[in-house]
C-alpha positions as CSV (number, residue, x, y, z in Angstrom):
1,A,13.0,22.0,11.5
2,L,10.9,19.0,10.4
3,L,13.2,17.9,7.6
4,D,17.0,17.3,7.3
5,I,18.9,17.2,4.0
6,D,21.3,14.3,3.7
7,R,24.6,14.4,1.7
8,A,23.0,13.2,-1.5
9,G,20.5,16.1,-1.3
10,N,17.5,13.9,-0.2
11,A,15.1,15.3,2.3
12,V,14.6,13.0,5.4
13,I,12.4,13.6,8.3
14,S,14.2,15.1,11.3
15,D,13.9,14.0,14.9
16,W,11.3,16.7,15.5
17,G,9.4,15.8,12.4
18,L,9.3,12.2,13.4
19,L,8.0,13.1,16.9
20,I,5.2,15.2,15.4
21,W,4.4,12.6,12.7
22,N,4.1,9.8,15.4
23,R,1.6,12.0,17.3
24,I,-0.7,12.7,14.3
25,K,-0.3,9.8,11.9
26,N,-3.0,7.6,13.5
27,R,-5.6,10.4,13.1
28,I,-4.6,11.1,9.5
29,F,-4.3,7.4,8.4
30,S,-7.6,6.4,10.1
31,E,-9.7,9.1,8.6
32,T,-8.7,9.6,4.9
33,L,-7.3,7.4,2.2
34,V,-3.9,9.1,1.4
35,S,-2.7,9.3,-2.1
36,F,0.7,7.6,-2.7
37,P,2.9,7.5,-5.9
38,Y,2.4,4.5,-8.1
39,L,-0.8,3.4,-6.3
40,Q,-4.3,3.9,-7.8
41,Y,-7.5,3.1,-5.9
42,E,-10.4,1.4,-7.5
43,L,-13.9,2.2,-6.2
44,S,-14.2,-1.3,-4.7
45,F,-11.0,-0.6,-2.7
46,K,-12.3,2.8,-1.5
47,K,-15.5,1.1,-0.3
48,D,-13.5,-1.6,1.5
49,F,-11.4,1.2,3.2
50,S,-14.6,3.0,4.3
51,N,-15.8,-0.2,5.9
52,A,-12.6,-0.9,7.8
53,S,-11.9,-0.1,11.4
54,P,-9.6,2.8,12.2
55,R,-6.9,0.4,13.4
56,E,-7.2,-1.6,10.1
57,R,-7.0,1.7,8.1
58,V,-3.8,2.7,9.9
59,A,-2.1,-0.6,9.3
60,L,-3.2,-0.5,5.6
61,Q,-1.8,2.9,5.0
62,E,1.5,2.2,6.7
63,T,1.9,-0.7,4.4
64,L,0.8,1.3,1.4
65,A,3.4,3.9,2.2
66,D,6.1,1.1,2.3
67,A,4.8,-0.4,-1.0
68,S,4.8,3.1,-2.7
69,A,8.3,3.8,-1.5
70,L,9.5,0.5,-3.0
71,M,7.8,1.4,-6.3
72,V,9.4,4.9,-6.2
73,D,12.8,3.4,-5.6
74,T,12.4,1.1,-8.6
75,G,10.5,3.4,-11.0
76,G,7.3,1.5,-10.8
77,D,8.7,-2.1,-10.8
78,C,6.5,-4.2,-8.6
79,S,9.0,-7.0,-8.4
80,A,10.5,-5.1,-5.5
81,L,7.3,-6.0,-3.6
82,K,8.0,-9.7,-4.2
83,R,11.4,-9.3,-2.6
84,H,10.1,-7.6,0.5
85,G,9.7,-10.2,3.2
86,G,6.7,-8.5,5.0
87,L,4.5,-7.9,1.9
88,K,4.8,-11.4,0.4
89,Y,3.5,-10.1,-2.9
90,D,2.4,-12.8,-5.4
91,N,0.1,-13.3,-8.3
92,Y,-3.0,-15.5,-7.9
93,T,-3.0,-18.7,-9.8
94,G,-5.7,-19.0,-12.4
95,K,-7.2,-15.6,-11.8
96,Q,-6.9,-12.8,-14.4
97,S,-7.8,-9.2,-14.7
98,P,-10.4,-8.0,-17.3
99,N,-7.6,-7.3,-19.7
100,G,-6.1,-10.8,-19.2
101,G,-3.2,-9.9,-17.0
102,P,-2.5,-11.4,-13.6
103,I,-4.1,-10.3,-10.4
104,G,-1.7,-9.9,-7.5
105,H,-2.0,-9.6,-3.8
106,F,0.1,-8.6,-0.8
107,R,-0.1,-8.8,3.0
108,I,-1.1,-5.9,5.3
109,T,-1.3,-7.9,8.5
110,R,-1.4,-11.5,9.3
111,G,-5.1,-11.6,8.5
112,N,-5.6,-8.7,6.0
113,R,-4.7,-8.6,2.3
114,V,-4.9,-6.3,-0.7
115,S,-5.6,-7.4,-4.3
116,C,-4.2,-5.4,-7.1
117,I,-3.3,-5.3,-10.8
118,D,0.1,-4.1,-12.0
119,E,-0.6,-2.0,-15.0
120,K,2.0,0.2,-16.7
121,G,4.1,0.6,-13.6
122,N,1.2,1.5,-11.3
123,L,-0.6,-0.8,-8.9
124,H,-4.4,-0.6,-9.2
125,L,-5.7,-1.6,-5.8
126,R,-8.9,-3.6,-6.0
127,H,-9.9,-4.9,-2.6
128,F,-8.7,-4.7,1.0
129,G,-9.8,-6.8,3.9
130,A,-9.7,-10.2,5.5
131,H,-7.6,-12.9,3.8
132,D,-10.7,-15.0,2.8
133,Y,-12.7,-12.0,1.6
134,V,-9.9,-10.7,-0.7
135,N,-8.8,-14.2,-1.9
136,N,-12.4,-15.1,-2.8
137,N,-13.1,-11.8,-4.5
138,P,-9.7,-10.5,-5.9
């Protein structure tokens, strides 16, 4: 009753499923960092999550779900995040990861960002928080 199967054989959430999800998602997203495909959480990111307000956690995880879905659709190609108008994914200029690769970032809300490293088709999320905090400490 919570899922429907479309003509291509894909499971999609039913109207009942959507109703139930909308009633419980804030509680789930505000309490625990949910695991999503193609996203890996660094300890620094987990710490930032634990310091965030419940409202910030919900907004973060809604955006992470979108980012993960884009990564799933492209088999781990983060360039899809660059094309998404809301995420505004980009790489920092002049900042590199420990292995010499670029450090990227994307938007959660108008004021909050996530920094990350694209490594072998997975995004390693490093920091989450206010724009200045993340940009000064990617």
